[in-house]
C-alpha positions in Angstrom: 143.3 319.9 47.9 145.9 317.9 45.9 146.7 320.9 43.8 147.1 323.1 46.9 149.4 320.5 48.4 151.6 320.4 45.3 151.7 324.2 45.3 152.9 324.2 48.9 155.6 321.6 48.1 157.0 323.9 45.3 157.1 326.9 47.7 159.4 325.1 50.2 163.1 324.4 49.4 165.5 322.5 51.6 166.3 325.7 53.5 164.2 328.4 55.0 165.4 332.0 55.0 164.6 334.2 58.0 166.3 337.6 57.9 169.9 336.9 56.9 169.8 333.3 58.1 169.0 330.2 56.2 167.7 327.3 58.3 167.7 323.6 57.1 164.3 322.0 57.1 163.2 318.8 58.8 160.0 317.4 57.5 157.9 315.1 59.6 156.0 312.0 58.5 152.2 312.1 58.2 150.4 312.3 61.5 153.6 312.8 63.5 153.1 316.5 64.2 150.6 316.1 67.1 153.3 316.1 69.8 155.0 319.2 68.4 151.7 321.0 68.1 151.3 320.1 71.8 154.7 321.6 72.4 156.6 318.5 73.3 160.3 319.3 72.7 161.6 316.0 71.4 161.5 314.7 67.8 162.6 311.1 67.5 164.4 309.8 64.4 161.4 307.5 63.5 159.1 310.6 63.0 161.3 312.1 60.3 160.1 311.9 56.6 163.0 314.0 55.2 166.1 314.8 57.2 167.6 318.3 57.0 170.9 318.9 55.3 172.4 320.0 58.6 175.4 319.5 60.8 175.3 318.3 64.4 173.9 321.0 66.6 172.6 323.2 63.8 169.3 325.1 64.3 166.7 323.7 62.0 163.2 324.5 61.1 160.5 321.8 61.6 157.6 321.4 59.1 154.7 319.0 58.8 153.6 317.2 55.6 152.0 320.3 54.2 155.1 322.3 54.9 153.5 324.3 57.7 156.2 325.6 60.0 155.9 324.1 63.5 159.0 325.6 65.1 162.7 325.5 65.6 165.2 323.2 67.4 168.7 321.8 67.6 169.4 319.0 65.2 171.3 315.8 66.1 172.5 313.1 63.8 173.9 311.0 66.6 171.0 310.6 69.0 167.6 308.9 68.8 166.3 312.4 69.7 167.0 314.0 66.3 165.7 317.4 67.3 165.3 319.2 70.6 162.8 322.1 70.1 163.2 325.4 71.8 160.7 327.6 69.8 157.2 326.8 68.5 155.1 328.4 65.8 155.8 330.1 62.5 156.8 333.6 63.6 160.0 335.0 62.0 162.4 335.3 64.9 166.1 336.2 64.8 167.5 333.2 66.6 171.0 334.5 66.3 170.2 337.7 68.2 171.6 337.8 71.7 168.4 339.4 72.9 166.4 336.3 72.1 168.6 334.2 74.6 168.7 337.1 77.1 164.9 337.1 77.3 164.8 333.3 77.8 167.3 333.5 80.6 165.7 336.6 82.1 162.3 334.8 82.3 164.0 331.9 84.1 165.8 334.3 86.5 162.5 336.1 87.3 160.9 332.9 88.4 163.8 332.3 90.8 163.8 335.8 92.1 160.2 335.6 92.9 160.2 332.3 94.7 163.7 331.2 95.7 166.4 333.8 96.0 166.5 335.7 99.3 168.9 336.9 102.0 168.7 333.3 103.4 169.2 331.5 100.1 171.7 332.3 97.4 172.2 328.8 95.8 169.7 327.7 93.2 169.2 326.2 89.7 168.9 329.0 87.2 168.5 326.9 84.0 166.9 323.5 83.9 167.1 322.5 80.3 163.6 321.7 78.8 162.1 322.9 82.0 163.2 326.4 81.0 162.7 325.9 77.3 166.5 325.8 76.7 167.3 322.2 76.0 170.8 320.8 76.6 172.0 323.0 79.4 172.0 323.0 83.2 173.1 326.1 85.2 173.4 326.1 89.0 174.2 329.4 90.8 176.3 329.5 93.9 176.4 333.1 95.1 177.7 335.1 92.0 179.1 332.0 90.3 177.2 329.9 87.7 178.3 326.3 87.2 177.2 325.2 83.7 176.8 321.8 82.2 176.5 321.7 78.4 174.8 318.5 77.2 174.3 318.8 73.5 176.1 320.3 70.5 173.4 322.8 69.7 173.6 324.5 73.1 177.4 324.4 72.8 177.1 326.3 69.5 175.2 329.0 71.4 177.3 329.1 74.5 178.8 332.5 74.0 175.3 334.1 73.6 174.2 332.2 76.7 177.2 333.2 78.7 176.7 336.8 77.7 173.1 336.6 78.8 174.2 335.2 82.2 176.5 338.1 82.7 173.7 340.5 81.9 171.7 339.2 85.0 174.7 339.7 87.3 176.7 336.5 87.2 180.3 337.3 87.8 181.9 333.9 87.2 181.1 331.1 84.9 182.5 327.6 85.3 181.8 324.9 82.7 181.5 321.4 84.2 181.9 318.8 81.5 179.6 315.8 81.7 180.2 312.5 80.1 177.4 310.0 79.6 175.9 307.8 76.9 173.3 310.3 75.8 175.7 313.2 75.4 176.8 314.0 71.9 180.3 312.7 71.2 181.7 315.8 69.6 180.9 318.3 72.4 184.1 320.2 72.9 183.3 321.8 76.2 185.7 320.7 79.0 185.7 321.7 82.6 187.2 325.1 83.2 186.5 328.8 83.8 184.7 330.4 80.9 184.5 333.8 82.6 185.9 335.2 85.8 187.2 333.0 88.6 186.7 332.4 92.3 188.3 330.3 95.0 186.7 326.9 95.8 185.0 325.6 97.7 182.5 328.5 98.0 180.3 328.9 101.0 176.6 329.4 100.2 173.4 329.9 102.2 170.3 327.7 102.0 167.4 328.6 104.3 169.9 330.4 106.4 172.2 327.4 106.8 175.8 327.4 105.4 177.3 324.8 103.0 180.7 324.5 101.4 180.3 323.6 97.7 183.3 322.3 95.7 181.9 322.4 92.2 185.2 321.5 90.6 185.9 318.2 92.4 182.3 317.4 93.6 179.6 315.4 92.0 177.4 317.0 89.3 177.6 320.8 90.0 178.8 320.3 93.5 175.6 320.2 95.6 172.2 318.6 95.2 170.0 321.7 95.1 166.9 319.7 94.2 166.4 318.5 97.8 166.3 322.0 99.3 162.6 322.1 100.2 162.6 318.4 101.3 165.5 319.1 103.6 163.5 322.0 105.1 160.6 319.6 105.7 163.0 317.3 107.6 164.0 320.2 109.8 160.4 320.6 111.0 160.1 317.0 112.3 163.6 316.4 113.7 163.4 317.8 117.2 164.8 315.3 119.8 165.1 312.6 117.1 167.9 310.2 116.3 168.4 310.6 112.5 170.2 308.3 110.0 171.1 310.0 106.7 172.2 307.3 104.2 173.8 308.1 100.9 174.5 311.3 102.7 177.0 312.9 100.2 178.1 316.2 101.8 175.4 316.1 104.6 172.6 318.4 103.4 169.9 316.4 105.2 172.2 316.0 108.3 172.7 319.8 108.7 168.9 320.4 108.5 168.1 317.6 111.0 170.5 319.2 113.5 169.0 322.7 112.7 165.6 321.2 113.7 167.0 320.0 117.1 167.9 316.4 116.4 169.3 314.6 119.4 171.8 312.6 117.2 172.6 312.4 113.5 174.7 309.8 111.6 175.8 310.4 108.0 176.7 307.3 106.0 178.3 307.3 102.6 180.6 304.9 100.7 182.9 307.9 99.8 185.4 309.0 102.5 185.6 312.4 100.8 181.8 312.8 100.9 181.8 311.9 104.6 184.5 314.4 105.3 182.5 317.1 103.4 179.4 316.2 105.6 181.5 316.6 108.8 182.8 320.0 107.6 179.3 321.2 106.7 178.0 320.2 110.1 180.9 322.0 111.8 180.3 325.1 109.8 176.8 325.4 111.3 176.9 323.4 114.6 180.5 323.0 115.9 179.3 321.1 119.0 176.7 318.9 117.3 176.2 315.2 118.2 177.0 314.1 114.7 179.0 311.1 113.4 180.2 310.5 109.8 180.5 306.9 108.8 182.3 305.6 105.7 180.5 302.4 104.7 178.5 300.9 101.9 174.9 302.0 102.7 173.4 298.6 101.7 175.7 297.0 104.3 175.0 299.6 106.9 171.3 299.3 106.6 171.6 295.5 106.9 173.8 295.6 110.0 172.3 298.6 111.9 170.6 298.0 115.2 166.8 297.7 115.4 164.6 300.4 117.0 167.5 302.9 117.3 166.6 305.5 114.7 163.5 307.7 114.7 164.1 309.0 111.2 165.9 307.3 108.3 166.7 309.2 105.0 167.2 307.1 101.9 168.4 309.4 99.1 170.5 307.1 96.8 172.0 308.0 93.5 170.1 307.1 90.3 169.9 303.3 90.3 168.4 303.3 86.8 170.6 305.2 84.4 168.5 303.8 81.4 165.4 301.8 80.7 167.4 298.5 80.7 168.4 299.1 84.3 164.9 299.5 85.7 164.5 295.9 86.9 167.8 295.9 88.9 167.1 299.4 90.2 163.7 298.3 91.4 165.3 295.5 93.4 167.8 298.0 94.9 165.1 300.5 95.9 163.0 297.7 97.4 165.9 296.3 99.4 166.9 299.6 101.1 163.3 300.4 101.9 162.7 297.0 103.4 165.8 297.4 105.7 164.5 300.8 106.8 161.0 299.5 107.6 162.4 296.5 109.4 164.8 298.4 111.7 163.2 301.8 112.3 161.6 302.6 115.7 157.8 302.2 115.9 156.3 305.5 115.0 159.4 306.5 113.0 159.6 308.3 109.7 161.3 307.2 106.5 162.2 309.8 103.9 162.7 307.8 100.7 163.6 309.1 97.3 164.4 308.1 93.7 166.1 310.5 91.2 166.0 307.9 88.4 164.1 309.4 85.5 163.2 305.9 84.3 161.4 305.1 87.6 158.2 307.1 87.5 156.1 308.1 90.5 153.7 305.2 90.2 156.4 302.6 89.8 158.3 304.0 92.8 155.3 303.9 95.0 154.6 300.3 93.9 158.2 299.4 94.8 157.9 300.9 98.3 154.5 299.2 98.7 156.2 295.9 98.0 158.8 296.6 100.6 156.2 297.5 103.2 154.1 294.5 102.4 157.1 292.2 102.9 158.0 293.6 106.3 154.3 293.3 107.5 154.4 296.7 109.2 151.7 299.3 108.8 153.1 302.1 106.7 151.3 305.4 105.8 152.2 308.1 103.3 152.3 311.4 105.1 154.0 313.5 102.4 154.6 313.1 98.6 157.7 314.9 97.6 159.2 316.2 94.4 161.8 318.6 92.9 161.5 322.3 93.8 160.3 325.1 91.6 163.8 326.1 90.4 163.9 322.6 88.8 160.6 323.3 86.9 158.7 320.6 85.0 157.7 321.8 81.6 154.0 320.7 81.5 154.5 319.7 77.8 157.5 317.5 78.8 156.5 315.3 81.7 159.8 313.4 81.3 161.4 316.3 83.2 159.9 315.1 86.5 162.7 313.0 87.7 162.8 313.4 91.5 160.1 311.7 93.5 159.9 311.0 97.2 157.7 309.8 100.0 157.6 310.5 103.8 156.3 307.4 105.4 155.1 306.8 109.0 155.9 303.3 110.2 153.8 301.9 113.0 
């Protein structure tokens, strides 16, 4: 065995040639290949035995201690995640060929065509990073316009191939929305702007037959929170003749659906005056005579001061309170506080739709937090629905970290 091992070592240089391309090699430490064999896409710096001679964002080949090829990924010198895998196995694949990326994007598009896109819905997430086996990129589609966030240097290096693949499936306009955060590589050059084509903003899109204005240039993230689409539809089915409070309302997605379901009265509360204005415009776009009121106020203060036994349904859809693991303790207190307020004030027999989009708060922890809030208010609370992100935000089964949105619908006696 030792002779064979030395033989394998001699056969492998610091670069592997496939076709006309030479890929730098990253070698793992002993017993660190299991997660890659199980197709987890992340390799952390502590798992590396020999780093590749590569630049930030280069495609590299990953091998185990016997020099067996495990797959390919984007290399990073500046992140604890040293490699983000996008291809597994030892097949010789031309990763520089546009067709390789076209096929990946086509597979993602087919899933959406089968399950999401319709005459009634033309706004959806097309690319969900690791969930679609293309790390470091988000692409949301509004009509015939794709709004793209590039998150790592490796994806940026392939952006022209990716944009070309998007055009091939019928995307007419591509807008790049830059994203700045601590985990994004420092030398990404992508800045917000049109990469291909152009259209006026805001655009008006359809979701389950309802209309929404989306300003992806000035708005948060890519302009609209597409991940709540099916949860908004659930709200529509239970809103008839109800008084509904939508906190952290942003541009009023839940509010419009509540009115579509026949709600008697809807209040949209957000700390941002621009967001409240957007909510009012979206309501007017669908229901010009609706009994709706937009309120610009800190949601924590509103929940504290609101009257008791007034609202039949309360929606708690805050931004991510835990941006990183260090923030989990403070975030847990924040989630508990808003849920306690809702439980204390809601009408008997009311429903609370409560969510967390913090990736660092998993489903079990979130349920424990909500349990604590219910226990402290001493009201009987039952879970009637467990909610999550929709199928156009797919969770790669090999990458459970991709499950970031979790929610509960709670019946409060």
